[in-house]
VOGU-3710 file (C-alpha; in Angstrom, 3 decimals, decimal comma):
1> magphsslpr> 0,067/-0,251/0,319  1,410/3,408/-1,242  1,923/6,011/1,860  0,244/9,257/2,139  3,308/11,079/0,269  3,100/8,898/-2,653  3,510/10,607/-6,164  0,061/12,082/-7,182  -1,718/11,193/-10,604  -2,038/13,899/-13,192
11> hdlsstktgs> -5,230/14,519/-14,876  -5,044/12,369/-17,865  -7,234/9,735/-16,988  -6,911/7,109/-19,782  -3,479/6,058/-18,029  -5,652/4,757/-14,445  -5,116/1,197/-14,048  -8,966/0,470/-14,771  -7,882/-0,518/-17,870  -11,535/-0,209/-19,418
21> smthglepsi> -12,958/3,317/-20,630  -16,430/5,024/-21,514  -16,825/6,662/-24,695  -14,707/9,802/-25,533  -12,178/8,458/-22,710  -13,793/9,143/-19,798  -13,071/6,318/-16,963  -16,037/5,476/-14,264  -16,326/7,413/-11,244  -15,532/3,829/-9,030
31> pssgddvpsi> -13,535/1,241/-10,187  -14,469/-2,134/-10,917  -14,192/-4,431/-8,261  -11,775/-5,792/-9,479  -9,134/-3,354/-8,994  -7,708/-2,358/-5,835  -8,386/1,291/-5,284  -11,099/1,205/-2,566  -14,547/2,702/-3,546  -14,863/5,839/-1,677
41> tervttvrli> -19,049/6,190/-0,929  -21,359/3,340/-0,868  -22,894/1,918/-4,102  -26,211/1,736/-2,951  -28,080/-0,774/-5,075  -31,078/-0,865/-2,860  -33,648/1,498/-1,563  -36,429/1,352/0,660  -39,795/3,341/-0,042  -42,170/5,023/2,474
51> kekkriapsp> -45,865/5,904/1,701  -46,307/9,416/2,383  -49,842/10,874/2,718  -50,785/10,279/-1,506  -47,467/9,234/-2,772  -44,095/7,295/-2,443  -40,548/8,655/-1,441  -37,381/6,899/-0,046  -36,292/6,335/3,321  -35,553/9,761/5,164
61> karlrnsllg> -32,759/8,214/7,415  -30,935/6,902/4,466  -28,933/9,132/3,176  -27,169/12,614/4,590  -29,756/15,073/2,385  -29,193/18,809/1,387  -33,250/19,312/2,492  -32,611/22,429/4,212  -36,129/24,589/3,378  -35,142/27,806/1,793
71> tlgllelana> -37,584/30,127/3,739  -35,184/29,265/7,266  -33,007/32,462/6,521  -36,408/34,176/7,456  -36,537/33,219/10,980  -34,613/36,130/11,992  -37,296/38,407/11,245  -39,437/36,771/13,824  -36,587/39,227/15,840  -38,252/42,055/14,475
81> adfaanvwnd> -41,864/41,191/14,589  -42,517/42,935/18,222  -41,056/45,968/16,309  -45,092/47,577/16,861  -44,727/46,289/20,817  -41,959/47,913/21,518  -41,715/51,338/20,329  -45,556/52,174/21,301  -46,333/52,344/24,451  -49,801/54,590/24,192
91> ipvptyvivl> -52,675/53,759/26,269  -55,268/53,459/24,989  -53,394/51,309/22,150  -54,078/53,744/18,985  -56,107/51,024/15,922  -53,095/51,477/13,764  -50,389/50,128/16,333  -52,596/47,357/16,765  -52,870/46,217/13,626  -48,951/46,475/13,282
101> macggalala> -48,575/44,231/16,321  -51,502/41,785/14,726  -49,349/41,599/11,987  -46,391/41,470/13,820  -47,268/38,770/16,354  -48,906/36,785/13,682  -45,702/36,635/11,284  -43,636/35,091/14,109  -45,869/32,637/15,207  -45,732/31,767/11,130
111> ltvpaiidak> -42,483/31,111/11,523  -42,471/28,577/13,758  -44,043/26,373/11,123  -41,131/26,171/9,049  -38,701/25,596/12,339  -40,906/23,183/12,953  -40,823/21,453/9,538  -36,710/21,998/9,026  -35,634/20,668/12,290  -37,358/17,565/11,275
121> rswnniyflr> -35,477/17,189/8,566  -32,113/18,133/10,195  -32,861/15,539/12,878  -32,928/12,758/10,382  -30,021/13,749/8,665  -28,290/13,430/12,665  -29,996/10,227/13,103  -27,639/9,269/9,751  -24,446/10,985/10,800  -25,005/9,042/14,309
131> ehrrrlgnem> -25,435/5,868/12,657  -22,492/6,463/10,492  -20,304/7,534/13,425  -21,191/3,999/15,087  -20,563/2,266/11,798  -17,331/3,747/11,853  -16,745/3,175/15,485  -17,038/-0,691/15,153  -15,029/-0,353/11,895  -12,460/0,868/13,914
141> lkrlgdslps> -12,399/-2,057/16,530  -12,040/-4,241/14,140  -8,889/-2,455/11,987  -7,569/-1,834/15,994  -7,789/-6,079/16,536  -6,305/-6,654/13,301  -3,332/-4,735/13,585  -4,328/-2,603/10,032  -4,161/1,083/9,520  -7,218/3,605/10,021
151> ydidairdvl> -5,817/6,566/8,943  -8,891/6,626/6,436  -11,441/6,550/9,098  -9,624/9,934/10,933  -10,172/11,398/8,184  -13,942/10,236/7,344  -14,639/11,077/11,205  -12,931/14,867/10,580  -15,799/15,376/8,048  -18,371/13,961/9,564
161> hretgsecin> -17,269/15,892/13,384  -18,242/19,185/10,744  -21,322/17,805/9,248  -22,467/16,860/12,842  -21,791/19,799/14,250  -23,246/21,988/11,258  -26,469/20,578/11,155  -27,013/20,918/15,413  -25,626/23,797/15,490  -26,319/26,045/11,874
171> rfgmnvvmga> -29,362/23,984/11,536  -31,340/21,850/14,295  -29,523/24,548/16,838  -31,120/27,451/14,755  -34,653/26,270/14,467  -34,806/25,583/18,035  -33,835/28,638/19,399  -35,012/30,721/17,120  -38,455/28,949/16,532  -39,408/28,694/20,261
181> galiigvgti> -37,779/32,870/20,218  -40,495/33,251/17,184  -43,114/31,253/19,387  -42,253/33,324/22,302  -42,333/36,709/20,281  -45,205/36,002/18,480  -47,559/35,280/21,645  -45,860/38,774/23,494  -46,639/40,855/20,296  -49,965/39,847/20,168
191> maiwganhsv> -50,990/40,375/23,773  -49,445/43,778/23,503  -52,746/44,807/21,972  -54,373/44,306/25,279  -51,615/46,364/27,305  -53,892/48,541/29,139  -54,290/45,816/31,534  -51,140/46,118/33,292  -50,483/42,554/34,152  -50,870/41,882/30,537
201> wlasnilsgy> -48,763/44,869/30,136  -45,849/43,024/32,331  -46,597/39,514/30,481  -46,215/41,041/27,249  -43,109/43,224/27,630  -41,145/39,890/29,296  -41,917/37,595/26,494  -41,666/40,212/23,583  -38,794/41,719/25,411  -35,553/40,019/26,791
211> lgnapvalyg> -37,332/36,537/27,308  -37,725/35,893/23,640  -34,147/38,073/22,176  -31,749/36,143/25,266  -31,806/32,319/23,828  -31,056/34,191/20,416  -28,444/35,727/21,516  -27,036/32,963/23,352  -27,385/30,547/20,318  -25,713/33,352/18,583
221> lvnsvwcvhl> -22,543/33,577/20,551  -21,901/28,946/19,937  -23,003/29,665/16,821  -20,249/32,419/16,108  -17,750/29,793/18,141  -18,699/27,142/16,243  -18,230/29,398/12,920  -14,737/30,384/13,442  -13,878/26,518/14,087  -15,212/25,898/10,470
231> frtaqkhkrv> -13,288/28,914/9,274  -9,993/27,934/10,866  -10,686/24,250/9,581  -10,727/25,520/6,442  -8,288/27,332/6,286  -5,939/25,099/7,652  -6,781/22,509/4,397  -6,654/25,371/2,444  -2,520/25,352/3,208  -1,917/21,698/3,708
241> taerleghpv> -3,225/20,895/0,101  -1,699/23,722/-1,443  1,569/22,072/0,131  0,499/19,355/-1,526  -1,115/19,624/-4,589  1,268/22,360/-5,698  0,424/22,559/-9,498  -1,627/19,566/-9,775  -5,033/20,811/-11,598  -7,610/19,683/-9,145
251> ldqvhrrfls> -6,415/22,326/-6,878  -8,463/24,666/-7,799  -11,750/22,904/-7,344  -10,449/21,901/-3,726  -9,633/25,390/-3,014  -12,983/27,088/-4,595  -14,833/24,910/-1,809  -12,685/25,600/1,420  -13,326/29,374/-0,098  -17,069/29,169/0,065
261> tqiyaaasgl> -17,063/27,411/3,069  -14,640/30,305/4,689  -17,308/32,589/3,182  -20,248/31,293/5,017  -18,539/30,748/8,371  -17,801/34,057/8,399  -20,592/35,367/7,500  -22,794/33,275/9,226  -20,826/34,077/12,770  -21,239/37,772/11,993
271> ttllggvggm> -24,543/37,831/11,276  -26,236/35,474/14,093  -23,808/37,672/16,436  -25,232/40,807/15,095  -28,404/39,175/15,507  -28,424/38,747/19,238  -26,985/41,748/20,024  -29,690/43,418/18,039  -32,246/41,564/19,447  -30,965/42,053/23,383
281> mtptlwmgyv> -31,683/46,121/21,923  -35,013/45,886/20,491  -36,536/45,655/24,131  -35,546/49,452/25,326  -33,825/50,879/22,067  -35,424/51,718/18,948  -32,448/51,449/16,862  -32,310/47,886/17,456  -34,074/47,377/14,794  -31,445/49,328/12,510
291> vlipviissf> -29,195/46,550/13,384  -31,706/43,799/12,367  -32,562/45,178/8,944  -28,732/43,940/7,490  -29,127/40,514/9,884  -31,962/39,314/7,960  -31,214/39,776/4,545  -27,566/38,299/5,424  -29,317/35,492/7,468  -31,449/35,035/4,280
301> acsfwwkkrl> -28,221/35,068/1,975  -26,563/32,304/4,414  -28,947/29,938/4,067  -29,228/30,439/0,169  -25,243/29,825/0,467  -25,647/27,155/2,626  -28,038/25,137/0,587  -26,364/26,053/-3,378  -23,038/26,253/-2,415  -22,289/24,234/0,523
311> aysrpftgpt> -24,509/21,339/1,191  -24,466/18,440/-0,088  -26,220/14,464/-0,185  -24,500/11,290/0,634  -24,869/7,740/1,219  -22,539/5,710/4,253  -18,757/5,575/2,850  -17,624/1,835/1,938  -15,038/-0,269/2,631  -12,398/2,704/2,913
321> lgleessiil> -9,142/0,575/3,708  -6,240/1,399/2,191  -7,530/4,583/0,623  -5,429/7,225/-0,828  -4,819/10,932/-2,082  -4,642/9,870/-5,305  -7,831/8,100/-4,887  -10,081/10,770/-4,167  -8,224/13,062/-6,573  -9,393/10,450/-9,395
331> eleyiakvqa> -12,519/11,123/-8,359  -12,427/15,062/-8,649  -10,655/14,486/-11,928  -13,530/12,503/-13,793  -16,599/14,360/-11,830  -14,551/17,752/-13,394  -14,544/15,597/-16,967  -17,960/14,723/-16,828  -19,092/17,979/-15,305  -17,406/19,599/-18,379
341> klvagkgvdq> -19,483/17,371/-20,577  -22,475/18,316/-19,328  -22,151/22,042/-19,165  -21,151/21,942/-22,907  -24,439/20,413/-23,829  -23,721/17,023/-24,271  -25,694/14,287/-22,578  -26,188/10,393/-21,528  -24,657/9,565/-24,885  -21,617/11,200/-25,325
351> ivndshclva> -21,196/10,130/-21,011  -22,074/6,481/-21,088  -20,815/3,396/-23,156  -23,567/1,609/-24,764  -26,045/4,373/-23,365  -29,058/2,448/-24,729  -27,977/-0,502/-22,630  -29,385/-0,732/-19,448  -27,013/-2,593/-17,784  -24,516/0,071/-18,258
361> lldfitqndm> -26,797/2,829/-17,534  -27,738/0,992/-14,527  -23,478/1,387/-14,028  -23,301/4,701/-14,171  -26,230/4,916/-12,061  -25,188/3,869/-9,219  -21,236/4,394/-9,482  -22,282/8,126/-9,632  -24,990/7,716/-6,645  -28,292/8,558/-8,481
371> fedfvislag> -30,040/5,755/-7,848  -32,521/6,492/-5,344  -33,125/9,241/-8,090  -33,848/6,377/-10,597  -35,980/4,465/-8,491  -38,599/7,311/-7,527  -38,328/8,646/-11,106  -39,478/4,913/-12,098  -42,255/4,643/-8,849  -44,166/7,293/-11,210
381> dqtisdalft> -45,042/4,629/-13,590  -47,397/1,965/-12,379  -46,518/-0,513/-14,614  -42,808/-0,897/-13,840  -43,565/-0,237/-10,112  -46,216/-3,073/-9,757  -43,493/-5,083/-11,628  -41,030/-4,108/-9,630  -42,329/-4,206/-6,353  -43,635/-8,198/-7,074
391> lspgpleitr> -40,125/-8,535/-7,997  -37,955/-7,069/-5,252  -37,545/-8,994/-1,821  -39,554/-6,147/0,366  -42,986/-5,103/-0,238  -41,752/-1,715/-0,771  -38,241/-1,908/-1,940  -36,433/-1,918/-5,522  -33,284/-3,529/-5,883  -30,324/-3,621/-8,694
401> tallelppkl> -31,159/-7,164/-9,417  -35,016/-6,538/-9,629  -34,471/-4,302/-12,803  -32,211/-6,389/-14,485  -34,798/-9,042/-14,000  -38,148/-6,686/-15,681  -40,116/-8,332/-18,139  -38,104/-8,330/-21,597  -41,423/-5,263/-22,944  -40,593/-2,780/-20,038
411> hpaavesara> -36,873/-2,627/-20,582  -37,342/-0,110/-23,280  -39,380/2,422/-20,811  -36,900/0,962/-18,504  -34,145/2,339/-20,273  -35,573/5,493/-21,355  -35,824/6,410/-17,520  -32,409/5,686/-17,188  -31,578/8,172/-20,219  -33,898/10,719/-18,819
421> cinsysfqrl> -32,497/9,849/-15,154  -28,992/10,817/-15,646  -29,717/13,939/-17,774  -31,713/15,667/-15,174  -29,941/14,380/-11,931  -26,328/13,716/-13,673  -24,666/17,338/-12,677  -26,391/17,898/-9,506  -25,147/14,591/-7,973  -21,766/14,931/-9,454
431> vyreryfcdl> -21,692/18,753/-7,684  -22,675/16,823/-4,637  -19,596/14,747/-4,745  -17,388/16,795/-5,495  -18,273/18,954/-2,606  -18,224/15,689/-0,219  -14,580/14,388/-1,741  -13,249/17,983/-1,615  -14,090/17,972/2,091  -12,494/14,484/2,635
441> lgslvsvnke> -9,237/15,221/0,398  -8,675/18,154/2,794  -9,215/16,046/5,533  -7,126/13,306/4,109  -4,256/15,427/3,600  -4,396/16,966/7,015  -4,351/13,275/8,618  -1,385/12,172/6,590  0,596/15,641/7,306  -0,102/15,052/11,040
451> rstviekr> 0,982/11,242/10,803  4,369/12,385/8,858  5,013/14,795/11,213  4,868/12,232/14,585  7,043/9,287/12,706  9,114/11,766/11,803  9,926/13,293/15,743  10,088/9,229/16,292
//
């Protein structure tokens, strides 16, 4: 097994040791089973489906999903929903102020709904990440017992640590804390309508004032600390990969990823910190609402940036014993080549060898983590889905084997669905894989550098 500082491959994929090639010189993204390069992510060939109301959907806990709600960035708006309650304290309460209080309170309460929905989605991701951590722990114990190297597990765990922290703090924590704050502020703002009653007025001030805003301020502090960690980790990975991959074509890919992470970390940390400060100012100083204006805009932008530039979907990792930096680099080179074909307007015929063969199409789909997408598209075809559920081992389970055992008369429809799936989903799936592999490469290079430093000191 090559060490961490073995020579790195260049961008000519035609010289890779698999020897097989796809049309126009493209290699399969995951080598064949006879190759000694390990697959990095698990090749999903079975999808279990569940019934959700009137539709069929994949199990939400089967993988890490980029499922962030687009409205999540508006949660900061709840901080400003009590504007009328805090600025006007006239008794009796003027009619126009009552209208503003009702609107603000209703808005704050309404924002708790997307917070609850997204918290549930985030919890599904956390469940997946905990299961992945458990599997890695078992594999680590096995490696230690067999005296096998575990640096690959250390690198995967490093990425897993950031994924878990981001889900728990940047997402689930924000949903819980800011959703609860929106609920408290909303109730307090609506109560302010009856502010002529001193007891109601006092309770309203407490709820829409410091009690509703204090948890948000505390969350802003915690999130800022986490964002500093993300920023510094990305900076470290930029440094070690620049040293290790100097002059290599994938370096730009990797550094763009780290830069995107740093932009998000800096913006998110500053936004939540200022949001907490502005929220604590609003009970007594109307200028706090001026502070919240850029915070609300920036919060929405951060959520958009996270969903479109940082987050990804992925399955569990595969058997990675012997994983080298060169394996990840080959994946990144392959992704870049296929993406270039897709951007140039070339479809499935240019990226899959024998693009009218179901076996070849399924190979490409499973190798590039699109099997779930393909299954969902097939589930919409009643004839094919009925046949699949009959052939599959479970009542709501579709396997690659079952697809290959479809009656011959259904093969043309399955082939067309596979071609449409590749044309529709391949680019986005490759983007997700690129993001994960960039993070994993940064962690692996860092782990290998630390190992080399320890060995040199002995």
